[in-house]
C-alpha positions in Angstrom: -5.7 -4.6 -19.9 -5.4 -7.4 -22.3 -1.9 -7.8 -23.8 -2.6 -11.2 -25.3 -2.4 -10.0 -28.9 1.1 -8.6 -28.5 3.4 -10.5 -30.9 6.1 -12.7 -29.5 9.7 -11.6 -30.1 10.3 -14.6 -32.3 7.8 -13.3 -34.9 7.0 -9.6 -35.5 9.5 -8.0 -33.1 13.1 -8.0 -34.3 15.5 -9.2 -31.6 18.3 -6.9 -30.6 16.9 -3.9 -32.3 14.3 -1.1 -32.0 10.8 -1.4 -33.4 10.0 0.9 -36.3 7.0 3.0 -35.2 5.6 6.4 -36.0 6.1 8.7 -33.0 3.1 8.5 -30.6 4.5 10.7 -27.8 7.4 12.8 -26.9 8.7 15.1 -24.2 8.6 18.6 -25.5 11.9 20.5 -24.8 9.8 23.6 -23.9 6.6 22.3 -22.2 8.2 19.5 -20.2 10.7 21.5 -18.2 8.0 24.2 -17.7 5.6 21.6 -16.3 8.2 20.2 -14.0 9.1 23.7 -12.7 5.4 24.7 -12.1 4.7 21.4 -10.4 7.8 21.6 -8.2 7.6 25.2 -7.2 3.9 26.2 -7.5 1.2 23.5 -7.8 2.5 20.9 -5.3 3.7 23.2 -2.5 0.6 25.3 -2.8 -1.9 22.4 -2.6 -0.3 19.8 -0.3 0.9 19.7 3.2 4.1 17.8 4.1 5.3 15.3 1.6 7.5 12.4 2.8 9.4 10.5 0.1 11.4 7.3 0.9 13.3 4.9 -1.3 14.6 7.4 -3.9 18.0 5.6 -3.7 16.4 2.7 -5.6 15.7 5.0 -8.7 18.3 4.3 -11.4 19.5 7.3 -13.4 19.7 5.3 -16.6 18.4 2.2 -18.2 14.8 0.9 -18.8 12.5 1.2 -15.8 8.8 0.8 -15.1 7.4 2.5 -12.1 4.4 0.6 -10.8 2.5 2.9 -8.4 -0.7 2.5 -6.6 -3.3 4.7 -8.1 -5.3 6.7 -5.5 -6.1 10.0 -7.3 -5.4 12.0 -10.4 -2.8 13.8 -8.4 -0.6 10.7 -8.7 0.6 11.7 -12.1 1.7 15.1 -10.8 3.4 13.8 -7.7 5.4 11.0 -9.4 7.5 13.4 -11.5 8.1 15.3 -8.3 9.3 12.2 -6.6 11.2 10.4 -9.4 11.5 12.8 -12.4 14.2 15.1 -13.8 14.8 16.9 -10.5 15.7 13.6 -8.8 17.0 11.3 -11.6 17.6 13.7 -14.5 14.9 11.8 -16.4 11.5 12.6 -17.8 8.7 10.1 -17.0 6.7 8.5 -19.8 3.1 7.7 -18.8 0.8 5.0 -20.2 -2.7 6.6 -20.0 -6.1 5.6 -21.2 -7.3 6.6 -24.6 -10.1 8.6 -23.1 -7.6 11.0 -21.5 -5.8 11.8 -24.7 -8.4 13.9 -26.4 -8.7 17.5 -27.3 -6.5 20.1 -25.7 -5.7 17.9 -22.7 -4.6 15.2 -25.1 -2.3 17.6 -27.0 -0.5 18.4 -23.8 -0.4 14.9 -22.5 1.3 13.6 -25.7 3.9 16.4 -25.4 4.6 15.7 -21.8 5.5 12.0 -22.3 2.1 10.4 -22.2 1.0 7.7 -24.7 -2.5 6.3 -25.0 -3.7 2.7 -24.8 -7.3 1.8 -25.3 -7.9 -0.5 -22.3 -11.0 -2.0 -23.9 -9.4 -2.7 -27.3 -5.6 -2.3 -27.0 -3.8 -2.1 -30.3 -0.5 -3.8 -31.1 0.9 -0.4 -32.2 0.3 1.3 -28.9 1.7 -1.6 -26.9 4.7 -1.8 -29.1 5.3 1.9 -28.4 5.8 1.0 -24.7 8.3 -1.7 -25.7 10.1 0.9 -27.9 10.4 3.3 -25.0 11.9 0.6 -22.9 14.4 -0.4 -25.6 15.4 3.3 -25.7 16.1 3.2 -21.9 13.1 5.3 -20.8 11.4 5.4 -17.4 7.7 4.4 -17.8 4.8 4.8 -15.4 2.1 2.1 -15.6 -0.5 1.8 -12.9 -0.8 -2.0 -12.4 -4.2 -1.9 -10.6 -5.7 -0.1 -13.6 -8.1 2.6 -12.5 -8.1 4.7 -9.3 -8.7 2.8 -6.1 -9.8 4.8 -3.0 -9.8 2.1 -0.3 -6.0 1.9 0.5 -5.5 -1.8 -0.3 -3.9 -3.5 -3.2 -6.4 -4.9 -5.7 -5.6 -7.6 -8.2 -3.0 -6.4 -10.6 -3.6 -6.3 -14.4 -1.3 -8.6 -16.3 -0.3 -6.0 -18.9 2.6 -4.4 -17.1 4.4 -7.7 -16.6 3.7 -8.8 -20.2 5.1 -5.6 -21.5 8.2 -5.9 -19.3 9.1 -9.5 -20.2 8.4 -8.8 -23.9 10.9 -6.0 -23.9 13.5 -8.0 -22.1 13.0 -10.9 -24.5 13.3 -8.7 -27.5 16.7 -7.6 -26.5 18.3 -10.0 -24.0 20.4 -8.2 -21.4 18.3 -5.1 -21.7 18.0 -4.9 -18.0 14.4 -3.8 -17.4 13.6 -3.1 -13.8 10.1 -2.8 -12.2 9.9 -0.6 -9.1 6.8 -0.7 -6.9 5.6 2.6 -5.5 3.1 3.2 -2.7 1.3 6.6 -2.8 -0.8 7.5 0.3 -2.7 10.8 1.0 -4.1 10.0 4.4 -7.6 10.5 2.9 -9.6 8.7 0.3 -10.0 12.0 -1.6 -6.9 14.2 -1.3 -7.8 17.7 0.0 -6.0 21.0 0.4 -3.0 20.8 2.7 -3.3 17.0 3.2 0.0 15.2 3.8 1.4 12.7 1.3 3.6 9.7 1.7 5.4 8.2 -1.3 7.4 5.0 -0.8 9.6 3.6 -3.6 10.3 -0.1 -3.2 13.3 -2.2 -4.3 13.4 -3.1 -8.0 12.4 -6.4 -9.5 14.9 -7.5 -12.3 12.8 -8.7 -15.2 15.6 -10.9 -16.7 15.4 -13.2 -13.6 11.9 -14.2 -14.7 12.9 -15.5 -18.1 15.9 -17.7 -17.2 17.4 -17.0 -20.6 14.4 -18.3 -22.5 12.2 -16.5 -25.0 9.5 -19.0 -25.9 5.8 -18.0 -25.6 5.4 -20.3 -22.7 8.5 -18.9 -20.9 7.2 -15.3 -21.4 3.7 -16.3 -20.1 5.1 -18.0 -17.1 7.6 -15.2 -16.3 4.9 -12.5 -16.6 2.6 -14.4 -14.3 5.3 -14.7 -11.6 6.4 -11.1 -12.0 2.8 -10.0 -11.5 2.5 -12.1 -8.4 5.8 -10.8 -6.9 4.9 -7.2 -7.7 1.5 -7.6 -6.0 3.2 -9.2 -2.9 5.7 -6.4 -2.7 3.0 -3.7 -2.9 0.9 -5.5 -0.3 3.9 -5.7 2.0 4.7 -1.9 1.5 1.1 -0.9 2.3 1.0 -3.3 5.3 4.2 -2.0 6.7 3.0 1.6 6.4 -0.3 0.8 8.2 1.6 -1.0 10.9 3.9 2.0 11.5 1.0 4.3 11.6 -0.8 2.2 14.1 2.3 1.9 16.3 2.7 5.7 16.2 -0.9 6.4 17.4 -1.1 7.3 21.1 -2.7 4.6 23.2 -6.1 5.5 24.7 -6.2 5.6 28.5 -7.7 2.6 30.1 -11.1 3.1 31.9 
């Protein structure tokens, strides 16, 4: 995702204030609680086997947050609210989704369940600013840093857009306190099947302000975003590696011939 056209805070984005935008998404007061209820009590328990969730203590109950999960299946966007949404933190998640998904009836529901679209081939300034606006309002966003779904249980190169969005929001309002939390989602199979187990690990947060050092120049934002992307990738790789090591240690040893 190319965020290079996003204006710097010193030009089009007013410091210390919100960005005037037409509403692009919202959480319906009727549909959102209904969706959470059905997911929590019907869809998830009916389809999956045991679900292990760790690291929920890292989830803040207020303030701007970006959840940065691995993307292994379409189920991810149903499981994340289960692991980090209103039943855990009292907060509704806001999802950045591709423009292809926000069409027709499905798009109507997605926009009313907190989703907002970005054209990954030609991202518009307005849609990217909407993400900043949500952070300025203290929302919890979900952005998949690898981009599309990856089935091979390893961390691919992260797209730079998440970090650029995070540092832009922090620079727009110094002291905003944006946090980025890595999340590892693992199904045990490349293609999740009925009654398969799920493991969700939420990692410790990365404080975005520490990547800016009080500066807001274009070069400082670029450097900070690059380092934030690198640190996020390293943390996700460590989480996946630790999970694999624990799984290997738990396997019974084969008898020696």
